[in-house]
C-alpha positions as CSV (number, residue, x, y, z in Angstrom):
1,M,174.8,82.7,-75.0
2,K,172.8,81.0,-77.2
3,K,173.2,80.8,-80.2
4,R,170.5,81.5,-82.5
5,V,169.2,78.5,-84.8
6,S,167.8,79.7,-88.3
7,S,164.4,77.9,-89.7
8,D,166.6,76.4,-92.5
9,E,169.2,74.7,-90.2
10,Q,166.4,73.5,-88.0
11,L,165.0,71.8,-91.5
12,M,168.4,70.6,-92.5
13,T,168.7,68.8,-89.2
14,A,165.4,67.5,-89.5
15,L,166.2,66.5,-93.3
16,Y,169.1,64.7,-92.2
17,T,167.5,62.9,-88.7
18,E,163.8,61.6,-90.8
19,H,165.4,61.0,-94.1
20,Y,169.9,60.4,-93.7
21,A,169.0,56.2,-93.1
22,V,166.7,56.0,-96.1
23,L,169.5,58.0,-98.7
24,L,171.7,56.0,-97.6
25,S,170.0,52.8,-98.0
26,F,169.0,54.1,-101.5
27,I,172.9,54.9,-102.6
28,S,174.0,51.5,-100.8
29,R,171.6,49.8,-103.9
30,Y,174.1,51.1,-106.0
31,V,177.4,51.8,-104.5
32,R,179.1,49.2,-102.5
33,D,181.6,51.3,-100.6
34,R,180.1,52.5,-97.6
35,H,181.8,55.1,-97.3
36,K,181.2,56.7,-100.7
37,A,177.6,55.5,-99.8
38,E,177.7,58.4,-97.0
39,D,180.0,61.0,-99.5
40,L,176.5,60.5,-101.5
41,V,174.5,60.9,-99.1
42,Q,176.0,64.3,-97.6
43,E,176.3,65.2,-101.6
44,T,172.9,65.0,-101.3
45,L,172.1,66.9,-98.2
46,L,173.9,69.6,-99.8
47,R,172.0,69.8,-103.2
48,A,169.2,70.6,-101.0
49,W,170.4,72.8,-98.8
50,K,171.3,74.6,-101.5
51,H,168.0,74.7,-103.1
52,I,165.9,74.6,-100.3
53,D,163.6,77.5,-101.1
54,H,162.5,75.1,-104.0
55,L,161.8,71.7,-100.4
56,D,158.1,71.0,-101.0
57,T,157.6,70.2,-96.7
58,E,154.9,68.7,-97.3
59,P,154.6,64.7,-96.2
60,G,156.1,62.6,-99.0
61,R,156.7,65.0,-101.0
62,T,160.5,65.9,-99.6
63,R,161.6,62.2,-99.3
64,S,160.6,61.9,-103.2
65,Y,162.6,65.0,-103.1
66,L,165.3,63.9,-101.7
67,L,165.5,60.9,-103.5
68,T,164.9,62.2,-107.0
69,I,168.7,64.5,-105.0
70,A,170.3,61.3,-104.8
71,R,169.6,59.7,-107.8
72,N,171.2,62.6,-109.8
73,V,174.7,62.4,-107.0
74,V,174.4,58.7,-107.9
75,T,174.5,58.7,-111.0
76,N,176.6,62.2,-111.7
77,A,179.2,60.1,-109.2
78,W,179.0,56.7,-111.6
79,R,179.4,58.8,-115.2
80,A,182.3,60.7,-113.4
81,E,184.1,56.8,-112.6
82,Q,183.1,56.1,-116.3
83,R,185.5,59.1,-117.2
84,R,188.5,58.4,-115.3
85,P,191.3,55.8,-116.4
86,H,191.3,52.1,-114.5
87,L,194.5,51.2,-112.8
88,V,195.9,48.0,-114.5
89,A,197.4,45.6,-111.5
90,D,197.6,42.5,-113.3
91,E,201.8,43.0,-114.6
92,A,201.6,40.4,-116.9
93,A,199.1,42.4,-119.2
94,V,200.6,45.7,-118.4
95,N,203.8,44.7,-120.1
96,A,202.3,43.0,-123.1
97,V,200.7,46.6,-123.7
98,P,203.0,47.8,-126.7
99,A,205.1,50.9,-125.8
100,T,204.8,52.8,-128.9
101,D,206.2,56.4,-128.3
102,N,203.8,58.4,-130.7
103,V,204.6,62.3,-129.4
104,D,207.4,62.7,-132.5
105,R,204.0,61.6,-135.1
106,M,201.7,64.1,-132.9
107,V,203.8,67.1,-133.2
108,E,204.8,66.6,-137.0
109,G,201.4,66.5,-137.1
110,W,201.0,69.5,-135.3
111,L,203.6,71.4,-137.3
112,V,202.4,70.5,-140.6
113,A,199.3,71.3,-140.2
114,E,200.1,74.8,-138.6
115,A,202.0,75.1,-141.7
116,L,199.1,74.2,-144.5
117,Q,197.2,77.0,-141.9
118,R,200.0,79.1,-143.2
119,L,199.2,78.7,-147.2
120,S,196.1,80.6,-149.3
121,A,193.2,78.6,-149.4
122,D,194.2,77.2,-153.1
123,H,197.5,76.2,-152.5
124,Q,195.8,74.1,-149.0
125,A,193.0,72.5,-151.8
126,V,196.2,71.4,-154.0
127,V,198.1,69.9,-151.5
128,R,194.9,68.1,-149.6
129,A,194.4,67.0,-153.1
130,M,197.4,65.5,-154.6
131,Y,199.7,64.4,-151.1
132,F,197.2,63.7,-148.7
133,E,194.1,62.3,-151.2
134,G,197.2,61.0,-153.2
135,R,195.0,62.5,-156.6
136,S,197.2,62.7,-159.8
137,V,197.6,66.1,-161.3
138,A,194.7,64.9,-164.0
139,D,192.7,63.8,-161.3
140,A,193.3,67.0,-159.1
141,A,192.2,69.2,-161.4
142,R,189.2,67.5,-162.3
143,K,188.2,68.1,-158.7
144,L,189.2,72.0,-158.6
145,S,187.9,72.7,-161.0
146,V,191.4,74.4,-162.6
147,P,193.8,73.3,-165.7
148,E,195.9,70.9,-165.2
149,G,198.9,73.7,-165.4
150,T,197.3,75.7,-162.5
151,V,197.8,72.6,-160.7
152,K,201.6,71.6,-160.9
153,S,202.1,75.6,-160.6
154,R,200.2,75.8,-157.0
155,A,201.9,72.6,-156.3
156,Y,205.0,74.3,-156.9
157,Y,204.2,76.9,-155.1
158,A,202.8,75.3,-152.5
159,V,206.0,72.9,-151.9
160,R,208.1,76.1,-151.4
161,A,205.6,78.2,-148.9
162,L,205.4,74.5,-147.1
163,R,209.1,74.6,-146.9
164,T,209.5,78.5,-145.6
165,A,206.6,78.2,-143.4
166,F,208.5,74.7,-141.7
167,E,211.8,77.6,-141.4
168,E,209.5,80.4,-140.4
169,M,208.5,77.2,-137.5
170,G,212.5,76.5,-136.6
171,V,212.3,73.3,-138.1
172,L,214.5,72.4,-140.1
173,R,214.4,69.7,-142.9
């Protein structure tokens, strides 16, 4: 029994046989690895097949359409490559990099941020002004447009609320 071949399959077979070498040559200008270039040609043809209804089969237009797809595929591959970390094979360079452990700092920063979120907006403003920005009580009062006594009071209650928040979060200080 003979398998019936659809017109889309025939068109893709024709695209492959007519344009594969041109696409490989085009992509090889940008990608030095032959196997990767062949993979990108396959990706180009796959994208063309997914959007076969957009394909204009007039002579000249098909090739420019495929080259446009190929350019996009190469660009996407390049961008993906740039996002990946590059491995360093130089042992001396690897050993020269300081190995500081910032995990504890990151966790503490997250805990403080989480505890601050549990405060009222007024208490958050006083804590930010006095403890993060290093303002004096008088400067904080001017910035927040409240009396100095209010800043002192809010700072006192904010610290108590932070202590309670840390205890609720299981952080013992």
